[in-house]
TORKOL-4160 file (C-alpha; in steps of 0.2 Angstrom, whole numbers, padded with zeros to 4 digits, m for minus):
374
<pt num="1" X="0469" Y="0223" Z="0733"/>
<pt num="2" X="0480" Y="0207" Z="0732"/>
<pt num="3" X="0485" Y="0197" Z="0717"/>
<pt num="4" X="0473" Y="0184" Z="0723"/>
<pt num="5" X="0458" Y="0195" Z="0723"/>
<pt num="6" X="0460" Y="0198" Z="0704"/>
<pt num="7" X="0451" Y="0186" Z="0692"/>
<pt num="8" X="0463" Y="0177" Z="0680"/>
<pt num="9" X="0477" Y="0186" Z="0672"/>
<pt num="10" X="0490" Y="0173" Z="0679"/>
<pt num="11" X="0503" Y="0176" Z="0666"/>
<pt num="12" X="0503" Y="0195" Z="0670"/>
<pt num="13" X="0503" Y="0192" Z="0689"/>
<pt num="14" X="0518" Y="0180" Z="0687"/>
<pt num="15" X="0527" Y="0193" Z="0676"/>
<pt num="16" X="0525" Y="0207" Z="0689"/>
<pt num="17" X="0529" Y="0196" Z="0704"/>
<pt num="18" X="0545" Y="0190" Z="0695"/>
<pt num="19" X="0551" Y="0208" Z="0691"/>
<pt num="20" X="0551" Y="0211" Z="0710"/>
<pt num="21" X="0560" Y="0195" Z="0715"/>
<pt num="22" X="0573" Y="0199" Z="0702"/>
<pt num="23" X="0574" Y="0217" Z="0706"/>
<pt num="24" X="0570" Y="0222" Z="0688"/>
<pt num="25" X="0556" Y="0234" Z="0691"/>
<pt num="26" X="0554" Y="0246" Z="0677"/>
<pt num="27" X="0552" Y="0264" Z="0683"/>
<pt num="28" X="0538" Y="0268" Z="0671"/>
<pt num="29" X="0525" Y="0255" Z="0666"/>
<pt num="30" X="0509" Y="0257" Z="0655"/>
<pt num="31" X="0495" Y="0245" Z="0660"/>
<pt num="32" X="0485" Y="0244" Z="0644"/>
<pt num="33" X="0469" Y="0235" Z="0643"/>
<pt num="34" X="0450" Y="0237" Z="0641"/>
<pt num="35" X="0440" Y="0242" Z="0656"/>
<pt num="36" X="0434" Y="0226" Z="0665"/>
<pt num="37" X="0450" Y="0216" Z="0661"/>
<pt num="38" X="0459" Y="0221" Z="0677"/>
<pt num="39" X="0472" Y="0234" Z="0673"/>
<pt num="40" X="0469" Y="0245" Z="0688"/>
<pt num="41" X="0467" Y="0231" Z="0700"/>
<pt num="42" X="0484" Y="0224" Z="0693"/>
<pt num="43" X="0493" Y="0240" Z="0696"/>
<pt num="44" X="0486" Y="0242" Z="0714"/>
<pt num="45" X="0491" Y="0224" Z="0718"/>
<pt num="46" X="0508" Y="0227" Z="0710"/>
<pt num="47" X="0511" Y="0242" Z="0721"/>
<pt num="48" X="0505" Y="0233" Z="0736"/>
<pt num="49" X="0517" Y="0219" Z="0733"/>
<pt num="50" X="0532" Y="0230" Z="0730"/>
<pt num="51" X="0529" Y="0240" Z="0746"/>
<pt num="52" X="0524" Y="0225" Z="0757"/>
<pt num="53" X="0537" Y="0222" Z="0771"/>
<pt num="54" X="0533" Y="0203" Z="0773"/>
<pt num="55" X="0530" Y="0197" Z="0755"/>
<pt num="56" X="0524" Y="0179" Z="0752"/>
<pt num="57" X="0530" Y="0169" Z="0738"/>
<pt num="58" X="0516" Y="0175" Z="0726"/>
<pt num="59" X="0507" Y="0189" Z="0735"/>
<pt num="60" X="0507" Y="0202" Z="0748"/>
<pt num="61" X="0506" Y="0197" Z="0766"/>
<pt num="62" X="0490" Y="0208" Z="0769"/>
<pt num="63" X="0495" Y="0210" Z="0787"/>
<pt num="64" X="0510" Y="0222" Z="0788"/>
<pt num="65" X="0508" Y="0240" Z="0792"/>
<pt num="66" X="0511" Y="0244" Z="0774"/>
<pt num="67" X="0498" Y="0232" Z="0767"/>
<pt num="68" X="0485" Y="0238" Z="0779"/>
<pt num="69" X="0488" Y="0257" Z="0774"/>
<pt num="70" X="0487" Y="0252" Z="0756"/>
<pt num="71" X="0471" Y="0242" Z="0758"/>
<pt num="72" X="0464" Y="0259" Z="0764"/>
<pt num="73" X="0473" Y="0268" Z="0750"/>
<pt num="74" X="0481" Y="0279" Z="0763"/>
<pt num="75" X="0500" Y="0274" Z="0762"/>
<pt num="76" X="0510" Y="0291" Z="0762"/>
<pt num="77" X="0521" Y="0284" Z="0748"/>
<pt num="78" X="0507" Y="0278" Z="0736"/>
<pt num="79" X="0500" Y="0293" Z="0726"/>
<pt num="80" X="0486" Y="0294" Z="0714"/>
<pt num="81" X="0482" Y="0305" Z="0699"/>
<pt num="82" X="0465" Y="0303" Z="0690"/>
<pt num="83" X="0453" Y="0313" Z="0680"/>
<pt num="84" X="0443" Y="0326" Z="0690"/>
<pt num="85" X="0429" Y="0339" Z="0687"/>
<pt num="86" X="0429" Y="0357" Z="0692"/>
<pt num="87" X="0424" Y="0357" Z="0711"/>
<pt num="88" X="0408" Y="0366" Z="0715"/>
<pt num="89" X="0417" Y="0376" Z="0729"/>
<pt num="90" X="0429" Y="0382" Z="0715"/>
<pt num="91" X="0444" Y="0375" Z="0724"/>
<pt num="92" X="0459" Y="0369" Z="0713"/>
<pt num="93" X="0453" Y="0354" Z="0702"/>
<pt num="94" X="0467" Y="0341" Z="0706"/>
<pt num="95" X="0466" Y="0323" Z="0712"/>
<pt num="96" X="0469" Y="0327" Z="0731"/>
<pt num="97" X="0453" Y="0337" Z="0731"/>
<pt num="98" X="0443" Y="0321" Z="0727"/>
<pt num="99" X="0454" Y="0309" Z="0737"/>
<pt num="100" X="0440" Y="0304" Z="0749"/>
<pt num="101" X="0428" Y="0300" Z="0734"/>
<pt num="102" X="0443" Y="0291" Z="0725"/>
<pt num="103" X="0446" Y="0280" Z="0741"/>
<pt num="104" X="0428" Y="0275" Z="0742"/>
<pt num="105" X="0427" Y="0272" Z="0723"/>
<pt num="106" X="0442" Y="0260" Z="0724"/>
<pt num="107" X="0435" Y="0251" Z="0740"/>
<pt num="108" X="0418" Y="0248" Z="0732"/>
<pt num="109" X="0424" Y="0243" Z="0715"/>
<pt num="110" X="0442" Y="0243" Z="0710"/>
<pt num="111" X="0436" Y="0237" Z="0692"/>
<pt num="112" X="0426" Y="0253" Z="0691"/>
<pt num="113" X="0425" Y="0262" Z="0674"/>
<pt num="114" X="0427" Y="0280" Z="0669"/>
<pt num="115" X="0408" Y="0282" Z="0669"/>
<pt num="116" X="0407" Y="0274" Z="0686"/>
<pt num="117" X="0419" Y="0287" Z="0692"/>
<pt num="118" X="0409" Y="0301" Z="0684"/>
<pt num="119" X="0394" Y="0295" Z="0693"/>
<pt num="120" X="0404" Y="0295" Z="0709"/>
<pt num="121" X="0409" Y="0313" Z="0706"/>
<pt num="122" X="0391" Y="0318" Z="0702"/>
<pt num="123" X="0398" Y="0326" Z="0687"/>
<pt num="124" X="0381" Y="0332" Z="0680"/>
<pt num="125" X="0388" Y="0328" Z="0662"/>
<pt num="126" X="0404" Y="0337" Z="0664"/>
<pt num="127" X="0419" Y="0327" Z="0657"/>
<pt num="128" X="0433" Y="0323" Z="0670"/>
<pt num="129" X="0451" Y="0327" Z="0664"/>
<pt num="130" X="0469" Y="0329" Z="0671"/>
<pt num="131" X="0473" Y="0348" Z="0671"/>
<pt num="132" X="0489" Y="0357" Z="0671"/>
<pt num="133" X="0487" Y="0361" Z="0690"/>
<pt num="134" X="0489" Y="0342" Z="0693"/>
<pt num="135" X="0507" Y="0343" Z="0685"/>
<pt num="136" X="0512" Y="0355" Z="0699"/>
<pt num="137" X="0506" Y="0343" Z="0712"/>
<pt num="138" X="0515" Y="0328" Z="0704"/>
<pt num="139" X="0531" Y="0338" Z="0704"/>
<pt num="140" X="0529" Y="0343" Z="0722"/>
<pt num="141" X="0524" Y="0326" Z="0729"/>
<pt num="142" X="0538" Y="0317" Z="0720"/>
<pt num="143" X="0552" Y="0329" Z="0725"/>
<pt num="144" X="0550" Y="0323" Z="0743"/>
<pt num="145" X="0559" Y="0308" Z="0750"/>
<pt num="146" X="0549" Y="0293" Z="0753"/>
<pt num="147" X="0541" Y="0292" Z="0771"/>
<pt num="148" X="0540" Y="0273" Z="0775"/>
<pt num="149" X="0543" Y="0263" Z="0759"/>
<pt num="150" X="0559" Y="0260" Z="0749"/>
<pt num="151" X="0549" Y="0266" Z="0734"/>
<pt num="152" X="0537" Y="0281" Z="0730"/>
<pt num="153" X="0524" Y="0275" Z="0718"/>
<pt num="154" X="0512" Y="0286" Z="0707"/>
<pt num="155" X="0497" Y="0277" Z="0699"/>
<pt num="156" X="0490" Y="0288" Z="0685"/>
<pt num="157" X="0473" Y="0282" Z="0680"/>
<pt num="158" X="0467" Y="0287" Z="0662"/>
<pt num="159" X="0483" Y="0297" Z="0657"/>
<pt num="160" X="0474" Y="0299" Z="0640"/>
<pt num="161" X="0463" Y="0312" Z="0649"/>
<pt num="162" X="0479" Y="0323" Z="0652"/>
<pt num="163" X="0480" Y="0340" Z="0643"/>
<pt num="164" X="0496" Y="0343" Z="0634"/>
<pt num="165" X="0504" Y="0354" Z="0647"/>
<pt num="166" X="0502" Y="0341" Z="0661"/>
<pt num="167" X="0508" Y="0328" Z="0649"/>
<pt num="168" X="0524" Y="0338" Z="0646"/>
<pt num="169" X="0527" Y="0340" Z="0664"/>
<pt num="170" X="0525" Y="0321" Z="0667"/>
<pt num="171" X="0537" Y="0318" Z="0652"/>
<pt num="172" X="0551" Y="0327" Z="0661"/>
<pt num="173" X="0549" Y="0317" Z="0677"/>
<pt num="174" X="0549" Y="0301" Z="0667"/>
<pt num="175" X="0565" Y="0305" Z="0658"/>
<pt num="176" X="0573" Y="0310" Z="0674"/>
<pt num="177" X="0564" Y="0302" Z="0688"/>
<pt num="178" X="0568" Y="0305" Z="0707"/>
<pt num="179" X="0577" Y="0290" Z="0714"/>
<pt num="180" X="0566" Y="0275" Z="0719"/>
<pt num="181" X="0551" Y="0283" Z="0710"/>
<pt num="182" X="0539" Y="0272" Z="0700"/>
<pt num="183" X="0526" Y="0277" Z="0688"/>
<pt num="184" X="0511" Y="0265" Z="0684"/>
<pt num="185" X="0500" Y="0272" Z="0670"/>
<pt num="186" X="0484" Y="0264" Z="0668"/>
<pt num="187" X="0476" Y="0267" Z="0651"/>
<pt num="188" X="0462" Y="0260" Z="0640"/>
<pt num="189" X="0468" Y="0269" Z="0624"/>
<pt num="190" X="0486" Y="0271" Z="0621"/>
<pt num="191" X="0483" Y="0281" Z="0605"/>
<pt num="192" X="0477" Y="0296" Z="0615"/>
<pt num="193" X="0493" Y="0297" Z="0625"/>
<pt num="194" X="0507" Y="0308" Z="0618"/>
<pt num="195" X="0520" Y="0297" Z="0609"/>
<pt num="196" X="0535" Y="0304" Z="0619"/>
<pt num="197" X="0527" Y="0297" Z="0635"/>
<pt num="198" X="0523" Y="0280" Z="0627"/>
<pt num="199" X="0540" Y="0278" Z="0620"/>
<pt num="200" X="0547" Y="0280" Z="0638"/>
<pt num="201" X="0536" Y="0267" Z="0647"/>
<pt num="202" X="0537" Y="0248" Z="0647"/>
<pt num="203" X="0521" Y="0241" Z="0640"/>
<pt num="204" X="0511" Y="0229" Z="0651"/>
<pt num="205" X="0497" Y="0223" Z="0639"/>
<pt num="206" X="0482" Y="0217" Z="0648"/>
<pt num="207" X="0472" Y="0204" Z="0638"/>
<pt num="208" X="0454" Y="0199" Z="0641"/>
<pt num="209" X="0451" Y="0187" Z="0655"/>
<pt num="210" X="0450" Y="0169" Z="0648"/>
<pt num="211" X="0432" Y="0161" Z="0649"/>
<pt num="212" X="0438" Y="0148" Z="0661"/>
<pt num="213" X="0446" Y="0160" Z="0673"/>
<pt num="214" X="0430" Y="0171" Z="0672"/>
<pt num="215" X="0419" Y="0156" Z="0675"/>
<pt num="216" X="0429" Y="0151" Z="0691"/>
<pt num="217" X="0429" Y="0169" Z="0697"/>
<pt num="218" X="0411" Y="0172" Z="0695"/>
<pt num="219" X="0407" Y="0156" Z="0706"/>
<pt num="220" X="0420" Y="0162" Z="0719"/>
<pt num="221" X="0415" Y="0180" Z="0720"/>
<pt num="222" X="0396" Y="0179" Z="0716"/>
<pt num="223" X="0391" Y="0162" Z="0722"/>
<pt num="224" X="0383" Y="0158" Z="0705"/>
<pt num="225" X="0378" Y="0141" Z="0700"/>
<pt num="226" X="0389" Y="0133" Z="0687"/>
<pt num="227" X="0376" Y="0134" Z="0673"/>
<pt num="228" X="0373" Y="0152" Z="0677"/>
<pt num="229" X="0392" Y="0156" Z="0678"/>
<pt num="230" X="0396" Y="0147" Z="0662"/>
<pt num="231" X="0383" Y="0156" Z="0652"/>
<pt num="232" X="0388" Y="0173" Z="0659"/>
<pt num="233" X="0407" Y="0170" Z="0656"/>
<pt num="234" X="0403" Y="0165" Z="0638"/>
<pt num="235" X="0393" Y="0181" Z="0635"/>
<pt num="236" X="0405" Y="0193" Z="0644"/>
<pt num="237" X="0419" Y="0191" Z="0632"/>
<pt num="238" X="0433" Y="0191" Z="0645"/>
<pt num="239" X="0426" Y="0207" Z="0653"/>
<pt num="240" X="0422" Y="0206" Z="0672"/>
<pt num="241" X="0413" Y="0223" Z="0671"/>
<pt num="242" X="0401" Y="0216" Z="0658"/>
<pt num="243" X="0399" Y="0200" Z="0668"/>
<pt num="244" X="0393" Y="0210" Z="0683"/>
<pt num="245" X="0381" Y="0220" Z="0673"/>
<pt num="246" X="0374" Y="0203" Z="0667"/>
<pt num="247" X="0372" Y="0197" Z="0685"/>
<pt num="248" X="0364" Y="0214" Z="0691"/>
<pt num="249" X="0352" Y="0215" Z="0677"/>
<pt num="250" X="0347" Y="0197" Z="0676"/>
<pt num="251" X="0329" Y="0201" Z="0683"/>
<pt num="252" X="0327" Y="0215" Z="0670"/>
<pt num="253" X="0334" Y="0204" Z="0656"/>
<pt num="254" X="0321" Y="0191" Z="0660"/>
<pt num="255" X="0307" Y="0203" Z="0658"/>
<pt num="256" X="0315" Y="0211" Z="0643"/>
<pt num="257" X="0316" Y="0194" Z="0634"/>
<pt num="258" X="0297" Y="0191" Z="0637"/>
<pt num="259" X="0293" Y="0209" Z="0631"/>
<pt num="260" X="0304" Y="0206" Z="0615"/>
<pt num="261" X="0296" Y="0189" Z="0611"/>
<pt num="262" X="0279" Y="0196" Z="0613"/>
<pt num="263" X="0282" Y="0211" Z="0603"/>
<pt num="264" X="0290" Y="0202" Z="0588"/>
<pt num="265" X="0276" Y="0188" Z="0588"/>
<pt num="266" X="0262" Y="0201" Z="0589"/>
<pt num="267" X="0270" Y="0213" Z="0577"/>
<pt num="268" X="0272" Y="0199" Z="0564"/>
<pt num="269" X="0254" Y="0192" Z="0567"/>
<pt num="270" X="0247" Y="0210" Z="0565"/>
<pt num="271" X="0233" Y="0206" Z="0577"/>
<pt num="272" X="0229" Y="0224" Z="0582"/>
<pt num="273" X="0218" Y="0221" Z="0598"/>
<pt num="274" X="0232" Y="0210" Z="0605"/>
<pt num="275" X="0245" Y="0223" Z="0600"/>
<pt num="276" X="0236" Y="0236" Z="0610"/>
<pt num="277" X="0235" Y="0225" Z="0625"/>
<pt num="278" X="0254" Y="0223" Z="0625"/>
<pt num="279" X="0257" Y="0241" Z="0622"/>
<pt num="280" X="0246" Y="0245" Z="0637"/>
<pt num="281" X="0257" Y="0233" Z="0647"/>
<pt num="282" X="0274" Y="0241" Z="0643"/>
<pt num="283" X="0267" Y="0258" Z="0644"/>
<pt num="284" X="0266" Y="0255" Z="0663"/>
<pt num="285" X="0284" Y="0250" Z="0664"/>
<pt num="286" X="0291" Y="0268" Z="0666"/>
<pt num="287" X="0303" Y="0277" Z="0654"/>
<pt num="288" X="0319" Y="0270" Z="0660"/>
<pt num="289" X="0313" Y="0252" Z="0659"/>
<pt num="290" X="0306" Y="0256" Z="0642"/>
<pt num="291" X="0323" Y="0263" Z="0636"/>
<pt num="292" X="0332" Y="0248" Z="0643"/>
<pt num="293" X="0320" Y="0236" Z="0634"/>
<pt num="294" X="0323" Y="0245" Z="0617"/>
<pt num="295" X="0342" Y="0244" Z="0620"/>
<pt num="296" X="0339" Y="0225" Z="0623"/>
<pt num="297" X="0329" Y="0224" Z="0607"/>
<pt num="298" X="0343" Y="0231" Z="0597"/>
<pt num="299" X="0355" Y="0219" Z="0604"/>
<pt num="300" X="0343" Y="0204" Z="0601"/>
<pt num="301" X="0341" Y="0210" Z="0582"/>
<pt num="302" X="0360" Y="0210" Z="0580"/>
<pt num="303" X="0362" Y="0193" Z="0588"/>
<pt num="304" X="0349" Y="0185" Z="0577"/>
<pt num="305" X="0356" Y="0193" Z="0562"/>
<pt num="306" X="0373" Y="0184" Z="0566"/>
<pt num="307" X="0363" Y="0168" Z="0568"/>
<pt num="308" X="0354" Y="0171" Z="0551"/>
<pt num="309" X="0371" Y="0173" Z="0543"/>
<pt num="310" X="0378" Y="0157" Z="0550"/>
<pt num="311" X="0390" Y="0165" Z="0562"/>
<pt num="312" X="0385" Y="0158" Z="0579"/>
<pt num="313" X="0403" Y="0159" Z="0585"/>
<pt num="314" X="0401" Y="0178" Z="0587"/>
<pt num="315" X="0383" Y="0178" Z="0594"/>
<pt num="316" X="0381" Y="0180" Z="0613"/>
<pt num="317" X="0364" Y="0173" Z="0618"/>
<pt num="318" X="0358" Y="0165" Z="0634"/>
<pt num="319" X="0350" Y="0148" Z="0633"/>
<pt num="320" X="0332" Y="0154" Z="0633"/>
<pt num="321" X="0337" Y="0168" Z="0620"/>
<pt num="322" X="0346" Y="0155" Z="0609"/>
<pt num="323" X="0331" Y="0143" Z="0609"/>
<pt num="324" X="0319" Y="0157" Z="0603"/>
<pt num="325" X="0332" Y="0163" Z="0590"/>
<pt num="326" X="0334" Y="0146" Z="0582"/>
<pt num="327" X="0317" Y="0150" Z="0573"/>
<pt num="328" X="0316" Y="0169" Z="0574"/>
<pt num="329" X="0333" Y="0173" Z="0566"/>
<pt num="330" X="0325" Y="0167" Z="0550"/>
<pt num="331" X="0315" Y="0184" Z="0550"/>
<pt num="332" X="0331" Y="0195" Z="0553"/>
<pt num="333" X="0341" Y="0197" Z="0537"/>
<pt num="334" X="0352" Y="0210" Z="0529"/>
<pt num="335" X="0338" Y="0216" Z="0519"/>
<pt num="336" X="0326" Y="0221" Z="0533"/>
<pt num="337" X="0338" Y="0223" Z="0549"/>
<pt num="338" X="0343" Y="0241" Z="0545"/>
<pt num="339" X="0324" Y="0246" Z="0545"/>
<pt num="340" X="0321" Y="0236" Z="0561"/>
<pt num="341" X="0335" Y="0243" Z="0570"/>
<pt num="342" X="0331" Y="0261" Z="0563"/>
<pt num="343" X="0313" Y="0259" Z="0571"/>
<pt num="344" X="0320" Y="0253" Z="0587"/>
<pt num="345" X="0332" Y="0268" Z="0588"/>
<pt num="346" X="0319" Y="0280" Z="0583"/>
<pt num="347" X="0307" Y="0273" Z="0597"/>
<pt num="348" X="0322" Y="0275" Z="0610"/>
<pt num="349" X="0324" Y="0293" Z="0605"/>
<pt num="350" X="0306" Y="0297" Z="0606"/>
<pt num="351" X="0305" Y="0289" Z="0623"/>
<pt num="352" X="0320" Y="0298" Z="0629"/>
<pt num="353" X="0311" Y="0314" Z="0624"/>
<pt num="354" X="0296" Y="0310" Z="0634"/>
<pt num="355" X="0285" Y="0306" Z="0620"/>
<pt num="356" X="0268" Y="0296" Z="0624"/>
<pt num="357" X="0274" Y="0278" Z="0626"/>
<pt num="358" X="0258" Y="0271" Z="0620"/>
<pt num="359" X="0259" Y="0280" Z="0603"/>
<pt num="360" X="0278" Y="0276" Z="0602"/>
<pt num="361" X="0276" Y="0257" Z="0604"/>
<pt num="362" X="0260" Y="0256" Z="0594"/>
<pt num="363" X="0268" Y="0264" Z="0579"/>
<pt num="364" X="0284" Y="0253" Z="0582"/>
<pt num="365" X="0273" Y="0237" Z="0581"/>
<pt num="366" X="0264" Y="0242" Z="0566"/>
<pt num="367" X="0280" Y="0246" Z="0557"/>
<pt num="368" X="0288" Y="0230" Z="0563"/>
<pt num="369" X="0274" Y="0221" Z="0555"/>
<pt num="370" X="0279" Y="0228" Z="0538"/>
<pt num="371" X="0298" Y="0224" Z="0540"/>
<pt num="372" X="0297" Y="0207" Z="0547"/>
<pt num="373" X="0287" Y="0202" Z="0532"/>
<pt num="374" X="0299" Y="0209" Z="0519"/>
């Protein structure tokens, strides 16, 4: 991961690069930002730049032995700590137990989220945390001299998932770090990190990606048309993870839009025979697609309510959705929107519990007829 691979965040990149050039690298830094803004990629690129033996003016060379090892996340002086689940083989639940999965995770998607990591671990609904055993591993690793680089660097992803005992061990290391040892904590929620650690780290605040930077990044990384990239960058609110979800779900989004338009028009008209035909159609879609549609319907109700309340600046609709909403939003008001969203949520719950889809959607349409006409 080079700085050039990261979408936007030019101000932070320059700040980090200059700290190396000026030999003013803080030994403990907290990269704080929402998932999708690039906190972890920035920490990875920073570590690579620090360890690079042939730095360019504004990036790592990508060619020296150090860069090549870091690109595979196998440099002996770059260490990782991250939340893990209890292994099925009952071995010690520490990061090194899952280092193979972690390297694959970073290689596939350095912008990956906590939930993406849980999926990679096949966690079966278990929550991943950083346990006290990890504290012992941290002490052992950092007590050794560096092998190849001037610095030893430890990247701690989601420090808010540490238990108290582990956090206390880390605190002692941050207060009295071994020589040439750097800590990069990558967090989404600083309020869940103990205050004594927060007070000993230098904050690197990662803001949302600007719309223009995200627009350019989507064209470069995903070869989108300018119109498509512009729409998605506007909808994604500076979050690259959101943008990728829009790209990956574009086909389903088109189908969900058609479902939504037909459901609302037929529900309002109350034409029972046509409603039954529509119900028969969506009943064939399968439960996961039905749930995705209902989630989409909830979003559309919220966006139309914002338009109805003359707040288009906080509405996030694609062009086709916006064209429909110009008229439809008149039917979504404060008076009826809680009832409509309530019925959509109820339908989602029933579908999730394997209720009969035809019964659920027919009941939903009949109730929508009442609420749309309030």
